[in-house]
N, C-alpha and C positions, 0 to 999 in steps of 0.2 A: 545438493540443495535443490528443492523443488519450488518453482515459482508459478503462481497463478497469475494470469494476465487478463485484463478486460478493458473495454473502452465503450464510448458511445460512438455514434456515427461520425462525429467531428474528429475524434481521436483515432478512428479506425486505421487510417494509413500509417500513422506513427506507431501504433500498436503493432501492426504487421511487420514493420521494419525492425522494431525492437525485439519482436519474437525471433526473427531471423538472426539478429545480433546475438541474442541469448543462446540460440541453438549452435551458432558458429563458435561461441565461447565455451561450449560444452556444458551449458546449464540446462537442466531439464525444466521445461515449462509447458503449461497447459493453458489453452485459451478457453476462458469461461464466457466468452461472448463479447460482442455479437459476431456472427459468422459473415456478415456483409455490412454494407453502408446504410441499411434501412434504419430509420429513426428508432431509438430505444430510450427508455428512461434510465439515465445514468445511475440514479440511486439504487435501482434494482441490480445493476451489474456490480456496483460497489459493494452492496450487501452480499451478493453471491461470493465474491472474492474474499471479503472479510470473514464471512462465516466459514468458508473453507479453511482459512488460516486458523481461525479460532478453534475449529474442530480437529486440527492437526493434520489435515490432508496435504497441506503445503506449508513450507517454511516461511515464505515471504510472498508479497504480491506487488504487481505493477498495474496501475490504473491510469488511463489517458482519456481526457475529455478536452474541451476547448481551452480552458485555463488551468485545469488540474485542481482548482479550488473546490468545485462541487463534488468531485470524487472524494477528495480528502474529508470534507464535511460529512458526506454520506458514510464513508467507511468508518469514521470515528464514532458514529452512532452505535456501532456494534460493540457490545461490552468486551473489554479486554484488548481492543485493537488500538494501535497507535499508527496513524497514517500521516505522512508529511508531504506537502507539496514542495517540490524542489526543482529549480531551474539553473542551478550552478553546482559545481562539484563540491565546494566547501559545505554548503547546506546539506547536500546529500550525505556526505561523510559524517557530519555532525548529527544528522537525523538518526543514524545508526549508533555512532559512538556515544553520544550524549543522551539520546531519547529512546533508544532501542526500538525505533520505528520498524514495524513489520511490513508496512506498505509504503511505497513511494508513488506519488502521483505527479503527472506532468500535463502541461497544456500544449496541445498541438498548434494552437494559435500564438504560443508564447516562445517556444523553443524549436530550434532547427534540428534536423536529424543527427548531424555530427555531434553537436553539443549534448543532445539527448543520450547518445551512446556513452559519452564521457561521464555524464551525470549518473547514469545507470551503473556504469563500471565502478565509480567511486563508492556508490551505495552498496553494491554487491561485495566489494573488497573490504568493507568496514564491518566491524563487529562491536557490540556493546562493550564499552570500556569499563563500566562500573565506576569504581572510585568515588569521586565527589558527585557524580551523576546518579549513583545508585539510590541515595535517599530521595532524590528529586523524582526519579521514575517510580519509586515506591509510593511517593505522595500522589502522583498521577493515578496510579493503580488504586490507591485508597479512595480518591475522588470518584473513580469509576464505580467502585463497590458501593460507596455511600449513595450516590445518585441512582444507581440501579435498584438499591433497596427502597429508596424514596419513591420510586415509581412502582413499587410492589413486585419487582422482579427478584428472582433468586439467582445467585451466582451458580456456575456449573458445579462448584464444590458443594454448595448447599443442596443441590438437586441430587447429588450423590453418586 
């Protein structure tokens, strides 16, 4: 599994710690920014990670900002992406099993390092369960396609 990671300056330290945790756990990860604590616009980082996942370069993504909320909102603007803000292990597990979320977001001002590792582990260890959740995720995907077309965009399949 390949994981893309990113943060803003507020989430930088937690991102760095979680990168180390991933590497120690044998998970391949690549940092898509920033490289230091200089201020950045988190929507740009979220888009970079989400687009890399959408394009197939990575399987999943981890984004960290102050609350995790802005990163989730920004990543979810990228067509085909499902990002979930999680600060407990149950939500992280359900984000994968029920919602097939490719990106997890966390807030460095909300969650401590040890819990963040546990939340990330729960998310990584979970896979989409399908079952009764499959038609719900399909409906989410249909909304994505509908509003993408409404905005005059074409899906990747339509582009060919």
